[in-house]
Steps between C-alpha positions, in 0.01 A plus 500: 500500500645640821377208710649244258831685496511520879424129535773414249736704718405282799282758674185436700228723352219682679265703279267783598240570231341845493121479502333665203828515308637146485295249302268302728630176347857582607486322835385166358735525204814587693444249781429218253816561299801284599715812470246738648458626855514323836245732661250753366308781671260770382534858618380847411728727298523755783546248780877530522495412869331169418759421232776550752328294772447209258860509383637513853274214612619291205864581568537706183791744501526583128215599269444604139210680331356347182202611294318830475281724710232718339585810695225706337241305699641645821363840396139385467211609720494370858851366457571475873182299559560282194858405579499531881872572542668378816703730722829406336368595156354825633841593642670431167236675286453815707820540703797300366478551121623841384230505227259255333714406201574130451865510602426706810224269623683178422826621652315596818331158509836328448650703785214403730544132413874524564436651844296189580766258374377429144735621227352578159730374223525523121186367338693359200759290680287185460388566141805660339459276194183697418678835470493651151810450292661749263403562138201397291341208688251410227571394142323812377725804506343845542465721190736801470240751619452303821874514571477880518199471731695267727781749552254787542282309748792360699610840629145587602438167673820543699400849606155376607676238710735754653198703611327178622192572287490177300711257301354512150429734211323450166650680198430533129710697252699664783181619668384400847157335485460400864700466820448256784404627843291347779268311261771249401638381168196307375264796537758728339521260203122520453513878510785508248301282260202730526715805430697342214242305301731468199723269708869441452599661829771387743484428872821573689521365855814561704631472853553810708853642478567385856267201493464325836483135396310412816174633361315659207727331246370545141304191397331394176344174389240335276225739612717795402538361148126432471420857597760635258357287217146619573619861480705449179845567647808423291769448763574448867831625639615397848819551696736206469611350830239690700164392359328175594326323212240262641470173305779613270450241218122556490540877506739499203286248310192721544699800380612309189139410413388861554787645290630692800875546537637455853833670566724494806704817534789563738492834672778716356498764774816525714 
């Protein structure tokens, strides 16, 4: 999506895929597409110095982040041997970031890139048409009980974001079932389904109060809906204007078939 949008805007596109995180078919797919990338490289997730060297060699001065990183894997056994961080990443991880929360690490990485002449920009500028709109996005409206859960869960999701813990919360009858942390939304959905076997619960996913649109932007898509359907959820609530919906028509069609309401909600905080 980002590559197509950048090409439509007349940009030359260089992609760095993160080994072990990006799909192995990405390189062939994106280079074969008429609106894909001009060049593609693989790199490790903690090889920030290599990212910067590639970008500088290719004449890149502006970059965006797209996709997800399973941060929990960085806390596995023998993590330093498994990921082999370069010196630039070591500096960011141990010395530049004030703590190991997402915003702290990504801000420190962005600062390091900027020092080397590569500016990190908003990750939605080339796919703004995929941002969630306002209101009920599916034909199925949520039942009255779910509306109360939405308002209850919204405040909690925003507070989780303010503390940089996670972006999502699962609620049922104004009770918190599960909150998202390092495991990510999909794993949290599975846990919520196990804890609320009766179903009918609501997932609320919101941007942080001071969301930096350069990274960690809330994102949902077809896989999110499939997981919600498997765990008998009733509704998905996302923040309008600040949540990317991947394959928007397919996502909403899947939700319709699964009887899941999808709602875009504007943040009402000042």
